[in-house]
C-alpha positions in Angstrom: 0.0 -0.2 -0.1 2.9 2.5 0.7 4.1 2.2 -2.9 0.5 3.0 -4.1 0.0 6.0 -1.6 3.5 7.5 -2.8 2.3 7.5 -6.2 -1.3 8.8 -5.7 0.4 11.6 -3.5 -2.0 14.5 -2.7 -4.5 12.7 -4.6 -4.5 9.7 -2.2 -7.9 10.8 -0.4 -9.4 11.5 -3.7 -9.2 8.1 -4.9 -8.8 5.6 -2.0 -11.8 7.2 0.2 -14.2 8.2 -2.3 -17.6 6.7 -1.6 -19.8 6.1 -4.7 -23.3 7.5 -4.2 -24.6 6.9 -7.8 -25.0 3.4 -8.6 -24.5 1.4 -5.1 -22.0 -1.3 -4.8 -24.4 -3.7 -3.3 -25.7 -4.0 -6.8 -22.4 -4.7 -8.5 -21.3 -8.6 -9.5 -17.9 -7.8 -7.6 -14.8 -10.1 -8.7 -14.2 -12.7 -6.4 -12.4 -16.1 -6.2 -15.6 -17.7 -7.1 -16.6 -15.6 -10.2 -17.1 -18.5 -12.3 -19.3 -20.6 -10.1 -21.2 -17.5 -8.8 -21.6 -15.4 -12.1 -21.2 -17.9 -15.2 -22.6 -21.0 -13.9 -26.1 -20.0 -14.6 -25.5 -18.4 -18.0 -25.8 -20.4 -21.4 -21.9 -21.0 -21.7 -20.7 -24.6 -22.1 -18.4 -26.4 -19.8 -15.6 -25.9 -22.0 -16.1 -22.1 -21.9 -16.5 -22.1 -18.5 -13.0 -23.9 -18.1 -11.6 -21.6 -20.4 -12.7 -18.5 -18.1 -11.4 -20.3 -15.2 -7.9 -21.0 -16.8 -7.8 -17.0 -17.6 -8.8 -16.4 -14.0 -6.7 -19.0 -12.7 -3.0 -18.2 -14.0 -0.4 -15.4 -13.0 -0.1 -13.3 -9.8 -3.9 -12.5 -9.6 -4.7 -16.3 -9.9 -7.7 -17.1 -7.5 -8.9 -13.3 -7.0 -11.4 -12.9 -9.8 -9.1 -10.2 -11.3 -6.9 -10.0 -14.5 -4.0 -8.4 -15.8 -3.5 -8.8 -19.5 -0.8 -7.8 -21.7 -2.1 -6.7 -25.0 0.3 -6.4 -28.1 -1.4 -5.7 -31.3 -0.2 -2.0 -31.8 2.3 -3.6 -34.3 -0.6 -3.7 -36.7 -2.7 -0.9 -35.2 -0.3 1.8 -35.1 2.4 0.3 -37.3 5.6 -2.2 -35.8 8.1 0.7 -36.1 6.3 3.0 -33.9 5.4 0.5 -31.3 8.8 -1.4 -31.3 11.2 1.6 -31.8 11.4 2.2 -28.2 12.3 -1.4 -27.1 13.2 -3.4 -30.6 13.4 -6.8 -28.7 9.7 -6.9 -29.2 9.9 -7.5 -32.7 10.6 -10.9 -31.4 7.3 -12.3 -30.6 8.9 -14.6 -27.9 10.0 -11.7 -25.8 6.5 -10.4 -25.9 5.3 -14.0 -24.4 8.3 -13.8 -21.9 7.3 -10.3 -20.8 3.7 -11.4 -20.0 5.0 -14.6 -18.1 7.7 -12.8 -16.2 5.3 -9.8 -15.5 2.8 -12.1 -13.8 0.0 -11.6 -16.3 -3.1 -13.9 -16.5 -2.8 -13.8 -20.2 -0.8 -12.4 -23.4 -3.3 -11.1 -26.2 -1.7 -10.4 -29.6 -1.9 -11.3 -33.2 -2.0 -14.6 -35.4 1.2 -14.2 -36.3 2.7 -13.3 -33.1 1.2 -16.1 -31.1 1.4 -18.4 -33.8 4.9 -18.2 -34.1 5.8 -19.7 -30.6 2.7 -21.3 -29.8 4.4 -24.8 -29.5 6.5 -23.7 -27.0 4.5 -21.4 -24.8 0.5 -22.1 -25.5 0.3 -24.5 -22.8 2.7 -22.1 -20.4 0.3 -19.0 -20.4 -3.2 -18.5 -21.7 -3.3 -17.2 -25.3 -5.8 -14.4 -26.6 -5.7 -14.1 -30.4 -7.1 -11.0 -31.6 -9.1 -11.8 -34.5 -9.4 -8.5 -36.4 -7.3 -5.3 -36.7 -7.2 -1.7 -38.4 -4.0 -1.6 -40.4 -2.5 1.8 -41.3 -1.0 0.8 -44.5 -3.9 1.9 -46.7 -3.5 5.1 -48.0 -5.3 7.7 -47.4 -5.8 6.2 -44.2 -9.1 4.5 -43.5 -10.3 3.1 -40.2 -11.9 -0.4 -40.3 -11.7 -3.6 -38.2 -11.2 -6.6 -40.9 -10.5 -10.3 -39.7 -6.9 -11.3 -40.2 -8.0 -15.1 -39.3 -10.6 -17.7 -38.3 -11.9 -18.8 -34.9 -10.8 -22.4 -35.5 -7.3 -21.1 -36.4 -7.1 -19.5 -32.9 -8.7 -22.7 -31.4 -6.0 -24.8 -33.0 -3.3 -22.9 -31.8 -4.3 -23.6 -28.4 -5.9 -20.3 -27.2 -8.1 -20.1 -24.5 -9.9 -16.8 -25.7 -10.3 -14.7 -28.7 -10.5 -11.2 -28.7 -11.8 -8.5 -31.4 -12.8 -4.8 -31.8 -15.7 -3.1 -33.1 -15.7 0.5 -33.7 -19.1 1.6 -32.4 -20.2 4.8 -34.1 -18.3 4.1 -37.2 -20.0 3.5 -40.9 -18.6 -0.1 -40.7 -19.9 -0.9 -37.1 -22.9 -2.9 -38.1 -20.8 -5.0 -40.5 -18.6 -5.5 -37.6 -21.1 -6.2 -35.3 -22.3 -9.0 -37.5 -18.9 -10.5 -38.0 -17.8 -10.6 -34.3 -21.3 -12.0 -33.1 -20.6 -14.9 -35.5 -17.1 -15.2 -34.4 -18.1 -15.2 -30.7 -20.6 -17.7 -31.2 -18.0 -20.0 -33.0 -15.8 -19.5 -30.1 -18.3 -20.5 -27.7 -18.9 -23.8 -29.7 -15.4 -24.5 -29.5 -15.2 -23.6 -25.7 -13.2 -20.3 -25.9 -13.9 -17.1 -23.9 -14.5 -13.9 -25.8 -13.3 -10.5 -25.2 -14.5 -7.2 -26.9 -12.6 -4.1 -27.3 -15.4 -1.8 -27.3 -14.1 1.4 -28.8 -15.8 4.4 -30.3 -14.5 5.8 -33.8 -16.3 8.7 -35.5 -14.8 12.0 -36.3 -18.1 13.7 -35.5 -17.7 12.5 -31.6 -15.4 15.4 -31.2 -17.1 19.0 -31.1 -16.3 22.5 -30.1 -12.7 21.0 -28.9 -14.0 18.6 -26.6 -13.3 14.8 -27.5 -16.2 12.4 -26.5 -14.7 9.3 -27.6 -14.1 8.4 -24.1 -17.2 9.9 -22.3 -19.1 7.7 -19.9 -22.5 7.7 -21.7 -21.0 6.8 -25.1 -18.7 4.0 -23.8 -21.0 2.6 -21.3 -23.6 1.9 -24.2 -20.6 0.6 -26.4 -20.1 -1.9 -23.5 -23.7 -2.7 -23.4 -23.9 -3.5 -27.2 -20.5 -5.5 -26.5 -22.3 -7.6 -23.8 -25.5 -8.0 -26.1 -23.3 -10.0 -28.6 -22.2 -12.1 -25.5 -18.7 -11.0 -25.0 -17.4 -12.6 -21.8 -15.3 -9.8 -21.0 -15.2 -5.9 -22.3 -12.4 -3.7 -22.8 -12.6 0.0 -22.8 -10.9 3.2 -22.3 -11.3 4.6 -18.8 -13.8 7.7 -19.0 -12.5 11.0 -19.3 -15.8 13.0 -19.4 -19.6 12.4 -19.9 -22.4 13.9 -21.7 -21.6 12.7 -25.3 -25.3 12.1 -26.2 -26.3 15.7 -25.0 -23.3 17.5 -26.4 -23.6 15.7 -29.8 -27.5 15.8 -29.9 -28.2 12.5 -30.7 -29.3 9.3 -29.2 -31.9 8.9 -26.4 -31.0 10.0 -22.9 -32.5 10.3 -19.6 -31.7 13.0 -17.0 -30.9 10.6 -14.4 -28.0 9.1 -16.6 -26.2 12.4 -15.6 -27.5 13.5 -12.3 -28.1 10.1 -10.4 -26.3 7.4 -12.1 -22.9 9.5 -12.4 -20.9 12.0 -11.1 -17.8 13.6 -12.6 -15.5 11.5 -10.1 -13.5 9.2 -12.4 -14.8 6.1 -10.1 -18.3 7.0 -10.8 -17.8 7.6 -14.4 -16.3 4.0 -14.6 -18.9 2.5 -12.3 -21.4 3.5 -14.9 -19.4 1.6 -17.5 -19.4 -1.7 -15.1 -23.1 -1.2 -14.7 -23.5 -1.3 -18.6 -22.0 -4.7 -18.5 -25.0 -6.0 -16.8 -23.8 -4.7 -13.3 -20.5 -6.5 -13.4 -21.9 -10.0 -14.6 -19.5 -9.3 -17.6 -16.0 -8.1 -16.3 -14.6 -4.6 -17.5 -11.2 -4.4 -18.0 -10.0 -0.8 -18.7 -7.1 -0.1 -21.2 -3.8 1.2 -20.0 -3.4 3.7 -22.7 -0.2 5.0 -24.8 3.1 5.6 -22.9 3.9 9.0 -21.8 7.2 8.2 -20.2 8.0 8.9 -16.6 4.4 9.4 -15.6 3.4 5.8 -16.8 3.6 3.8 -13.3 1.6 6.5 -11.5 -1.0 6.7 -14.6 -1.2 3.0 -14.6 -1.8 2.6 -10.9 -4.5 5.3 -10.8 -6.2 3.7 -13.6 -5.9 0.2 -11.7 -7.3 1.9 -8.6 -10.3 3.6 -10.6 -11.2 0.3 -12.3 -10.9 -2.0 -9.1 -13.1 0.7 -6.9 -15.7 1.1 -9.5 -16.3 -2.6 -9.5 -14.1 -3.6 -12.8 -12.2 -6.7 -13.5 -8.9 -5.9 -14.1 -6.3 -4.0 -16.7 -4.9 -4.8 -20.2 -1.9 -2.8 -20.3 0.7 -3.1 -23.1 2.5 0.0 -24.5 3.3 1.2 -20.9 5.2 -2.2 -20.3 6.7 -3.1 -23.7 7.7 0.4 -24.6 10.5 0.3 -22.0 13.5 -2.3 -20.7 11.7 -5.6 -19.8 12.8 -5.3 -16.1 11.1 -1.9 -15.8 7.9 -3.2 -17.9 7.7 -6.3 -15.4 8.0 -3.7 -12.4 5.1 -1.7 -14.0 3.0 -4.9 -14.4 3.7 -5.9 -10.6 2.5 -2.5 -9.6 -0.7 -2.9 -11.4 -1.3 -6.1 -9.9 -0.4 -4.8 -6.5 -3.5 -2.9 -6.6 -5.6 -5.9 -7.0 -3.8 -7.8 -4.5 -4.3 -5.1 -1.9 -7.3 -6.0 0.1 -7.0 -2.5 1.6 -8.4 -1.0 -1.8 -12.2 -2.1 -1.9 -14.9 -1.3 -4.2 -16.4 2.4 -3.5 
């Protein structure tokens, strides 16, 4: 706890002692050692999928807590390999990506067909694999923004993956096609007994207005999460909210005043709680993304994100660039610092 308090500094009270007076914690399905038994047994997930979920929850430093710490490395496709790995070129070799996840005590490693396939025989039985099914590649010129499938669910299953991941760009022109593609992919994944994780991201240039960016507003991201759980994602990945009122500022969608007056406040934990609520009150776990690397502030930023996620009722963190865009020893230390938040019994749901 002392390191966490040191990193939070004068914001310790703000983050650690906040009481959520919007959506009460008694309504939230809080992650716990018996999450699969308590939350997923009543569902229609088959036995093999339940085993896969338990495998994810049973690996790494957070094993048996109900929380997850995942290393995602698909930025070599999403942002170009050069931009992603130039700070630390050893990660051009996929084996080092997997080694970082293992040494970092992660529950799983999430990456591309190519990265994981290159080392599957050596590592698929040593750490759970999450294969990312689709990507937005930036070599098309002029740039277009679309998520396209890079392989099949069966290919991921044959690789030994316990889960598949996918992105839908909600709000984009292609979002409805992506919804159909990924809902079908998730159906097949569940048939084969794999868990499903959805990156519920927003992408639309019109979501920026009057100098404000609503791509991470609580109301829009919350609805994206709700669409994600509707196509039966077992875990949803979302950016931490940075503001609210996207629907009202952009004058679209349908709203209720209580969304902003009773179900959320301007506190980051309350904004994140709204995201959790949209995942069936936490039945479907919310993992927040670690975001891009900013250098010296990365450790503090990662710990704050973990504290907000845990106290909101989330399931964990999926942090990549902050870990792999630095020397491996420092990346391991950052992943451990994130995990320490979830291992600390003194940090409780708000």
